[in-house]
C-alpha positions, 0 to 999 in steps of 0.5 A: 475559529476553533471550538476544541480545547487544548488539554496539554501544554503546547509551549506557546500562545494559542490564538485564532488565526485570522481569515487572511492568515489562513488564506495565504497559508492555504494559497501557498500550500496548495493543499486540498480543502478538507484534508487535515494539515499542520503547518510548522513555520520557522525563521531558518537554519542558522538564523538563531546564530545572528539573532538568538531569539530566533534560534531553535530551527535545527532541533525542531526540523531534526524532530519533524524529520524523525516523527512526521510519518507518525501524523502522515500514516493517520492522513494528516499532511505535514507542511512547513513555511520558512524563509530560508533558502531551499537549498538548506533543506537537504537534512530533511527527509525527501518527502518532508523537504518537498513540503517546505514552502518560501512565502515570499512577499507573503511573508508580510501577511503572516506572523514575521520579524525584521532583523538587519534589513531582512524579513524572517517568519517567526516560529509558529504553528497552524492547524488547517482543517480537522477539529482544530482548524484555525488554531495557531500557536505563536510565541513559542518557548521550546521549539522541540517540546512544542512540536512533540506536544503538537504531534501527540495532540494531533494523534489523540485528536485523530483517533478520537475522531475515528472513535466517534465514527465507530460510536465508541469511547476512547480511554486515556491516553489515545494512542496508537497501539500498533501500525501495520504495513500498507499497501499502494492504496492506503496511507496508513493502517493503525490499531487503537482502543481496547474495547473494542479493539479498532483498526483505521485504514486511511487512504484516498476517498475514492479507494477507501469508500469503494472497499468499504462498500464492497466489504459491506456488501460481501459481509451482508451477502454472507449474513444473508446466507447464515454464514460468518463474515469474510472481512472485519466488521466495519463500524463506519467511514470518516470523510476528510476532503479527498481522504477517507478512513474505514474503522473496523474490528481488529484481528489477530495481527499474525498473518498466515504469511508468518505461519505456513512456511517451513523456512525463515525465508518463506520459500518452502510451504510446511507440510501442514500448510494446506490444512492451515489454509483450509478454513480460509479457502472453505469460507472463500468457497462458501462466498463463491458458491452462494454468489455465482452467476452464469456470466463472463466477468468483464475483468477476465479479458484484462486479467488473463490478457491485456493487463500485461501489456498495460503494465509495461506501458504504465508510467510507474513501470517506466519509472521504476525501471529507469530507477532500478535498471539504470543504463538498461533498455526496457525494450531490450528486456521485454524482448529477451528470452530469460534463462532461469536457474536449471537452464530453462529458457523461458519466452520473452515478455513480448512473445508471451504476452502476444501468445495470450491474445491467441489462447484467451478464447480457450481461457475465458470463463462462463461463470463468475461470482463475488471475489476477494481479488487479492488473496495474498498470505498477508491478507489472511488473518484470524479473529480472536477465536481463530476463525478465518478472516480476510483483509485488503480486497481488490475490486479495480486494477490499475484504475480501470473502472468496470460495471460489475465491481467485485464480480470475478473468477475464483481462479484469480483469487486462487492465482494470487494465493499461489504467487504469494506462496512462490515467490512473493512471500520470500522476496518480501521477506528478503526486502524487509531483512535487507537481504535482497543482494543475496538473491542473485549471485554477482551483479546482473548484466543486460541482455546479450544476443537476445538472452537475459541470463538470470541463472544466478538467481538463488530462488527456487524454479522448481516445484516441491511436493507440498507446493505441487499438492497445493497447486493441484488442489487450487486447480481442482477448486478452479475447475469445480467453478468453471470448466475453462482451463483451470490450471492455465488460468491459475497459472496466467493469473499468478503471472499476472499478479506478479507483473503488477508488482513490476511498476512499484518501485517502493515496494520492490526496491532493488534491481535483484527483486525486480529482475526476479519478479520479471523472471517469475512472471514468465516462468508462470506464463511458460508453465501455462503454455506447457499446460495448455499444449498438453490438454490440447 
């Protein structure tokens, strides 16, 4: 059932699985048809102590626990079948332990052995979907070497498939050259190949194909105006069941996030940071000017008003709150005013979001254009020749589709850049360094008398001259595209971008970071309201 040869020693017998074996495994796993899956079957830990010919489970699962991410980031699911008690899976990483299934009576339909009145799965591996679909390896002689060889083979197969999509020849060995941090919308982003150097972004089919279509649309639009592309050149899209992979040119992996800050913590911009960002902003401005229309973007009301409430009603927000603030009540936090360093008392989340409904008619832009959607400093890179390039556009928020995908307000692009400059680059750096405990003096306390005291935050709630000048420029550029209150839209957009993080536990990770993001969301909203009052 496989038409692909096996160029390496897999330390076992390679054969075609029967249709019944494949159907039985599919039923046990319940994985979507078409999604690549590698299935490792083993008898169970401790079985080898009684039956030496079944030994090797511990070394195999330890290796799997250490390296399964190598294939998962390529869009390949790692699954396991075992006749052992699920309570013995505690030694595995949580996501891998959750993928282990017991076959029950179906063990009789799969390769197995009977010993002393007990039935055990024998050790075997099965490829589902992908170029080696239906290939089974049994009679495995060395479980650890077999597992490593299978993973290396999977990686090489996957990269060659993507190279075929790009219509390029991949040299040997076919290996991942680099892996990059991926967002919530993707499973992995990896670099491979050399001539040309390629990057593959793997994620759900709907998300990746929508992004790929938008990237092509923007680059084609700029090419029609004899302008350089905004995004990396794309070579094609590979589809697998519910997944898709976009294959594109590789940019210089260094992001502007690594360049524009004056301090290691990434809280203060360098004096020359605005000049460093100028080529990127000029390219964005070209996109805006060449695609502007006198029509309000349908997403404007959501981003400048409705999304704040939608975020706190999202299951991700509730789950993140419960995990990072155990024992606290979300309604109390949302209803509490927040005191930040310096003593300023900010409005509560509920007060601020209610006020947005009152001021939105003044904010609604009458113009729109093609926009990036997430101009985070980590999404701003350079090509090999030093020219600007952007990655990871955003066209949909919180799964809400709309008729004018990719059409928005430039102010929101600038707002995502502002929220990156302060505070998200600093917070993400603290997370990466394991230094989030240093963000707050002492353990936080729940709100008391309607006030959440966060004066112990050690992060800046002031604007230094460099950031002020940069914000002034962004506000001026915003006003040039639409006369609606520019700085207020910029500040509310920054608050919106921050609020979106509050539902991502895996991204924020700690109580200190969550509370800081909550505080900065209100800080930006408070500044926006002050601006509106001064200009009314």
